[in-house]
VEXMI-488931 format. One record per residue: residue number from 1; residue in one letter; x negated, y, z of N, C-alpha, C in turn. Coordinates in Angstrom, 3 decimals. Atoms other than C-alpha are relative to their C-alpha. Layout:
# residues N
 resi resn      n_x      n_y      n_z     ca_x     ca_y     ca_z      c_x      c_y      c_z
  NUM    a        X        Y        Z        X        Y        Z        X        Y        Z
...
//
This chain:
# residues 147
 resi resn      n_x      n_y      n_z     ca_x     ca_y     ca_z      c_x      c_y      c_z
    1    t    0.273   -2.122    0.986  -88.401  -63.645 -161.016    1.006   -0.276   -1.060
    2    m   -0.713    0.022    0.836  -86.957  -62.361 -163.656    0.131   -0.483   -1.363
    3    i   -0.004    0.508    1.283  -87.213  -63.731 -166.609    0.419   -1.599    0.318
    4    q   -1.124    1.742   -0.227  -85.600  -67.659 -165.212    1.452    1.161    0.124
    5    t   -1.002   -1.002   -0.189  -83.094  -64.957 -163.893    1.225    0.507   -1.298
    6    r   -0.879   -0.437    1.683  -81.734  -63.483 -167.718    0.590   -0.917   -0.958
    7    k   -0.531    1.520    0.713  -82.107  -67.326 -169.248    0.884   -0.777    0.658
    8    t   -1.601    1.402   -0.991  -79.701  -68.643 -166.338    0.725    0.557   -0.806
    9    l   -1.044   -0.550    0.451  -77.350  -65.862 -167.692    0.142    0.198   -0.940
   10    l    0.402    0.221    0.736  -77.814  -65.785 -170.630    0.334   -1.751   -1.217
   11    i   -0.948    1.948    0.353  -77.020  -70.167 -170.757    0.728    0.403    0.042
   12    l   -1.314   -0.376   -0.792  -74.208  -69.014 -169.200    0.592    0.733   -1.199
   13    l   -0.894   -0.304    1.378  -72.951  -67.095 -171.882   -0.211   -0.510   -1.552
   14    i   -0.101    0.655    1.161  -74.104  -68.958 -174.397    0.601   -1.166   -0.127
   15    s   -1.319    0.680   -1.060  -71.998  -71.274 -172.888    1.032   -0.071    0.042
   16    f   -0.916   -0.340    0.811  -69.492  -69.735 -173.460    0.859    0.125   -0.794
   17    f   -0.694   -0.227    0.651  -68.609  -68.763 -176.518   -0.968   -1.753   -1.084
   18    l   -0.147    1.553    0.556  -69.895  -72.422 -177.176    1.265   -1.469   -0.627
   19    l   -0.957    1.004    0.068  -67.044  -73.802 -175.832    0.843    0.632   -0.851
   20    l   -0.016   -0.570    1.364  -65.268  -70.929 -177.789    0.168   -0.319   -1.384
   21    i    0.314    0.379    1.720  -66.260  -71.742 -181.134    0.818   -1.431    0.145
   22    g   -0.515    0.948   -0.034  -65.469  -75.419 -179.952    1.743    0.035    0.245
   23    i   -1.549   -0.301    0.050  -61.718  -73.949 -179.348    0.307   -0.316   -0.493
   24    i   -0.375    0.136    1.226  -61.472  -72.546 -182.607   -0.433   -0.937   -0.984
   25    i    0.238    1.485    0.517  -62.816  -75.846 -184.243    0.500   -0.338   -0.048
   26    a   -0.907    1.521    0.226  -60.322  -78.294 -182.849    1.243    0.586   -0.533
   27    y   -1.668   -0.651    0.325  -57.593  -75.531 -183.251   -0.232   -0.066   -1.650
   28    e   -0.600   -0.141    1.538  -58.132  -74.855 -187.378   -1.032   -1.375   -0.915
   29    t    0.013    0.846    1.206  -59.727  -78.414 -188.240    1.325   -0.436   -0.036
   30    t   -1.223    1.281   -0.457  -56.391  -79.792 -186.598   -0.160   -0.745    1.518
   31    i    0.571    1.318   -1.021  -58.362  -81.999 -184.580    1.356    0.283    1.391
   32    l   -0.643   -1.514   -1.041  -55.864  -79.632 -181.950    0.887    0.136   -0.354
   33    i   -0.639   -1.066    0.311  -52.622  -78.934 -182.734    0.667    0.689   -0.064
   34    p   -0.708   -1.456   -0.293  -51.347  -75.336 -183.041    1.458   -0.005    0.434
   35    g   -2.232    0.132   -0.186  -47.615  -74.507 -181.674   -0.243   -0.326    0.505
   36    k   -1.195    0.608   -1.483  -47.225  -76.106 -178.554    1.070    0.272    0.392
   37    l   -0.193   -0.766   -0.483  -45.741  -74.066 -177.050    1.007    0.863   -0.620
   38    s   -0.514   -0.562    1.252  -44.300  -72.394 -180.327    1.837    0.441    0.507
   39    g   -1.913    0.135   -0.582  -40.363  -70.933 -179.078    0.012   -0.836    1.761
   40    n    0.413    0.759   -1.689  -41.538  -71.914 -175.368   -0.424    1.032    0.604
   41    k   -0.324   -0.980   -0.728  -39.828  -69.382 -172.941   -0.879    1.007    0.899
   42    s    0.978   -0.355   -1.391  -42.686  -68.619 -170.884   -1.052    0.853   -0.313
   43    l    1.036   -1.327    0.460  -44.955  -66.205 -173.767    0.530    0.984    0.623
   44    i   -0.827   -1.427    0.007  -42.723  -63.125 -172.431   -1.659   -0.243    1.431
   45    f    0.769   -0.391   -2.273  -44.912  -63.849 -168.457   -1.727   -0.282   -0.316
   46    v    1.282    0.224    0.635  -47.958  -65.211 -170.088   -0.874    0.619   -1.070
   47    q    0.354   -1.016    1.892  -48.494  -62.767 -172.658   -0.277    1.164    1.281
   48    m    0.289   -1.153   -1.691  -47.733  -60.075 -169.305   -1.403   -0.245    0.708
   49    v    0.895    0.889   -0.810  -49.985  -61.839 -167.523   -1.187   -0.107   -0.669
   50    m    1.180    0.627   -0.079  -52.820  -62.478 -169.399   -0.447    1.255   -0.494
   51    q    0.754   -1.393   -0.023  -53.073  -58.437 -170.389    0.531    0.866    1.382
   52    l    0.073   -0.460   -1.276  -52.180  -57.537 -167.190   -1.593    0.199    0.347
   53    s    1.258    0.826   -0.779  -55.588  -59.484 -166.036   -1.185   -0.334   -0.752
   54    t    1.090   -0.702    1.229  -57.498  -58.684 -169.287   -0.545    1.162    0.747
   55    l   -0.067   -1.439    0.194  -56.981  -55.269 -169.029   -0.982    0.081    1.408
   56    a    1.098   -0.028   -1.803  -57.865  -55.185 -164.748   -1.532   -0.711   -0.486
   57    l    1.815    0.889    0.298  -61.444  -57.507 -165.313    0.057    0.905   -0.686
   58    i    1.059   -1.487    0.596  -62.618  -55.235 -167.815   -0.645    1.020    0.331
   59    p    0.562   -1.061   -0.523  -63.525  -52.283 -166.435   -0.350   -0.980    1.109
   60    i    0.335    0.453   -1.137  -63.674  -54.122 -163.189   -1.902   -0.849   -0.511
   61    a    1.239   -0.522    0.534  -66.334  -55.492 -164.513   -1.039    0.494   -0.513
   62    l    0.783   -1.092    0.753  -68.114  -53.108 -166.787   -1.324    0.319    1.170
   63    y    0.047   -0.879   -0.583  -68.550  -51.933 -163.348   -0.133    0.155    0.754
   64    l    0.282    1.157   -0.752  -69.206  -54.509 -160.837   -1.224    0.531    1.078
   65    f    0.639   -0.535   -1.270  -72.359  -53.418 -159.749   -0.389    1.143    0.360
   66    k   -0.378   -1.130   -0.354  -71.314  -49.898 -159.174    0.481    0.190    1.770
   67    f    0.145    0.473   -1.364  -70.574  -51.137 -156.108   -0.917    0.416    1.283
   68    s    0.398   -0.501   -0.546  -71.524  -49.825 -153.111   -0.653   -2.053    0.621
   69    y    0.704    1.321    0.068  -71.980  -53.592 -151.460   -1.136   -0.866   -1.031
   70    i    0.772    0.384    0.835  -73.101  -55.608 -154.578   -1.305    1.078   -0.051
   71    n    0.808   -0.117    0.535  -75.440  -53.151 -156.084   -1.047    0.239    1.516
   72    k    1.123    0.498   -0.917  -77.723  -53.547 -152.271   -0.487   -1.050   -0.285
   73    s    0.327    0.868    0.683  -77.017  -56.758 -153.527   -1.529   -0.190   -1.029
   74    v    1.401    0.711    1.518  -79.032  -57.156 -157.093   -0.469    0.984    0.190
   75    t    1.463   -0.949    1.325  -81.495  -54.346 -156.561   -0.149   -0.272    1.903
   76    n    0.847    0.373   -1.843  -82.433  -56.181 -153.105   -1.313   -0.677   -0.928
   77    p    1.303    0.756    0.401  -86.313  -56.383 -153.534   -0.703   -1.007    0.366
   78    n    0.910    1.354    0.039  -87.385  -59.611 -152.183    1.058   -1.156   -0.530
   79    s   -0.423    1.243    0.830  -84.868  -61.893 -153.934    1.012    0.791   -1.284
   80    y   -1.192   -0.069    0.604  -82.781  -62.367 -156.755    1.739   -0.819   -0.640
   81    k   -1.839    0.684   -0.353  -79.862  -63.704 -155.566    0.992    0.123   -0.151
   82    g   -1.550   -0.712    0.340  -77.824  -61.537 -155.564    0.375    0.720   -1.240
   83    f    0.524   -0.493    1.199  -78.961  -59.957 -158.868    1.206   -1.663   -1.080
   84    l   -0.008    0.872    1.613  -78.167  -63.829 -160.664    1.070   -0.455    0.513
   85    k   -1.076   -0.197   -0.720  -74.730  -64.103 -158.319    0.598    0.221   -0.824
   86    w   -0.489   -1.493    0.772  -73.782  -60.727 -159.527    1.121   -0.106   -1.483
   87    g   -0.025    0.191    2.015  -74.183  -60.948 -163.032    1.095   -1.471   -0.192
   88    i   -0.633    1.033   -0.787  -73.007  -64.853 -162.856    1.844    0.192    0.478
   89    v   -0.562   -1.176    0.082  -70.095  -62.961 -162.100    0.885    0.553   -0.885
   90    r   -0.154   -1.331    1.596  -69.616  -60.628 -164.186    0.162   -0.871   -1.402
   91    i   -0.513    0.334    1.315  -69.867  -62.856 -167.256    1.432   -1.097    0.367
   92    c   -1.447    1.178    0.194  -67.111  -65.265 -166.069    0.903    1.314    0.446
   93    l   -1.091   -0.458   -0.383  -64.518  -62.119 -165.188    0.330    0.470   -1.664
   94    l   -1.206   -0.866    1.140  -65.054  -61.274 -168.617   -0.361   -1.547   -1.087
   95    c    0.319    1.441    1.375  -65.803  -64.996 -170.720    2.166   -1.030    0.532
   96    i   -1.006    1.141   -0.499  -63.002  -66.408 -168.488    1.707   -0.122   -0.494
   97    p   -0.761   -0.476    0.300  -60.550  -64.462 -169.596    0.644   -0.471   -2.194
   98    i   -0.286   -0.233    1.746  -61.299  -64.688 -173.624    0.210   -1.653    0.187
   99    l   -0.123    1.156    0.578  -61.596  -68.663 -173.589    1.873    0.005   -0.199
  100    f   -1.340    0.744   -0.299  -57.661  -68.928 -172.145    0.838    1.169   -0.757
  101    n   -0.579   -0.897    1.228  -57.088  -65.984 -174.717    0.586   -0.495   -1.005
  102    m    0.612    0.215    1.920  -58.179  -67.745 -177.625    1.342   -1.378    0.322
  103    l   -0.201    0.588    0.016  -56.392  -70.799 -176.246    2.060    0.038   -0.013
  104    f   -1.576   -0.275   -0.043  -52.946  -69.344 -175.341    0.370    0.554   -1.895
  105    y   -0.179   -0.459    1.765  -53.608  -67.711 -179.235    0.411   -1.159   -0.830
  106    y   -1.915    0.932    1.214  -52.344  -71.079 -180.574    0.385   -0.587    0.956
  107    l   -1.006    0.716   -1.278  -50.975  -72.774 -177.851    1.427    0.764   -0.117
  108    y   -1.479   -0.163   -0.551  -48.138  -70.752 -178.503    0.075    0.547   -1.502
  109    g    0.053   -0.456    1.498  -48.797  -70.331 -182.495   -0.774    1.068   -0.267
  110    e    0.311   -0.737    0.733  -50.793  -67.918 -183.449    0.114    1.414    0.553
  111    e   -1.134   -1.516   -0.959  -49.541  -65.132 -180.879   -0.997    0.907   -0.007
  112    t    0.624   -1.341    0.228  -51.401  -62.417 -182.172   -0.506    0.707    1.879
  113    g    0.847   -0.667   -1.779  -51.793  -60.745 -178.332   -0.972   -0.028   -0.466
  114    f    1.396    0.183   -0.846  -53.881  -63.039 -177.214   -0.383    0.036   -1.091
  115    f    1.245    0.008    0.862  -55.667  -62.963 -180.422   -1.379    1.952    0.677
  116    y   -0.010   -1.551   -0.505  -56.401  -59.016 -179.704   -0.552    0.274    0.997
  117    l    0.058   -0.175   -1.953  -56.531  -58.739 -175.336   -2.041   -2.149   -0.177
  118    a    1.461    0.507   -0.369  -60.144  -61.976 -176.246   -1.038    1.069   -1.168
  119    l    0.896   -0.917    0.038  -61.479  -59.742 -178.946   -0.833    1.511    0.559
  120    i    0.070   -0.757   -1.392  -61.069  -57.265 -176.571   -0.888    0.104    1.800
  121    s    0.591    1.211   -1.114  -62.733  -59.200 -173.890   -1.501    0.372   -0.225
  122    t    1.198    0.186    0.746  -65.463  -60.359 -176.643   -1.534    1.383    0.032
  123    i    0.269   -1.405    0.540  -66.554  -56.549 -177.452   -0.223   -0.354    1.165
  124    s   -0.051   -0.787   -1.397  -66.411  -55.568 -173.880   -1.979   -0.729    0.730
  125    v    0.936    0.208   -0.453  -69.086  -58.516 -173.596   -1.669   -0.262    0.409
  126    f    1.776   -0.308    0.883  -72.115  -56.911 -175.722   -0.770    1.551    0.967
  127    f    1.078   -1.559   -0.870  -72.029  -53.653 -172.758   -0.970   -0.756    1.287
  128    i    0.411    0.618   -0.761  -73.486  -56.595 -170.357   -0.502   -0.804   -0.645
  129    f    0.355    1.315    0.453  -75.243  -58.947 -172.730   -1.404    0.370    0.923
  130    p    0.439   -1.013   -0.889  -78.179  -58.987 -170.507   -1.002   -0.716   -0.319
  131    t    1.401   -0.403    0.985  -81.710  -58.421 -172.356   -0.553    0.387    1.725
  132    m    0.570    0.580   -0.108  -84.209  -58.255 -170.766    0.149    1.524    0.411
  133    h   -0.106   -1.441   -0.678  -84.050  -54.087 -170.295    0.455   -0.192    0.349
  134    r   -0.911   -0.495   -1.179  -80.925  -53.843 -168.829    0.078   -1.329    1.495
  135    c    0.046    0.431   -2.179  -81.683  -56.202 -166.372   -1.138    0.168    1.273
  136    q    1.878    0.275   -0.621  -85.105  -54.923 -165.369    1.175    1.892    0.432
  137    e   -0.532   -1.462   -0.932  -82.238  -51.696 -164.821    1.269   -0.693    0.710
  138    e   -0.844    0.457   -1.201  -79.464  -52.768 -163.376   -0.861   -0.926    1.087
  139    r    0.817    0.887   -0.833  -82.159  -54.686 -161.126   -0.686    0.701    0.988
  140    n    0.933   -1.207   -1.077  -83.834  -51.380 -159.927   -0.075    1.123   -1.086
  141    p   -1.067   -0.691    1.328  -81.938  -49.014 -161.795   -1.245    1.768    0.535
  142    k    1.104   -0.982   -0.158  -85.214  -46.092 -159.763   -1.454   -0.482   -1.343
  143    n    1.329    0.278    0.751  -87.610  -47.704 -162.645   -0.393   -0.243    0.041
  144    e    1.149    0.633   -0.122  -89.971  -49.556 -160.726   -0.332   -1.102   -0.627
  145    k    0.479    1.075    0.614  -92.217  -51.863 -162.133    0.595   -1.333    0.199
  146    l   -0.432    1.345   -0.610  -90.941  -55.628 -161.047   -0.877   -0.949   -1.258
  147    e    0.533    1.741    0.590  -92.119  -59.435 -162.411    0.887   -0.227   -0.949
//
């Protein structure tokens, strides 16, 4: 049902954010030592890869349900599996780069570019947050009544 599907997506999203908070707490309390890769020559390459991937994945995640193949799977009236599968993919497209950007932020000695990328992606999550209204709208864009 829609309620169970929404709960699953919400649990996944909350799990990502709990992991993110765990990373932040571990580094801020110096359980893990920040700056392990400070001064490493790989910084520019990693920054470029993270900038390109983060900024490319945000619009893909936001417009994922507009692609015709995915839209057919998401709006299938016989099953919620497609909606759940693509909802999970969309959350992962935004949340995995958030985690990596925060990790690199601390590993490279609080390099602010990674922090800002994580912040931009985090703000983008609000546009896909699985509220019941949003789930029903995306699952059934013609406003037919669903369970």
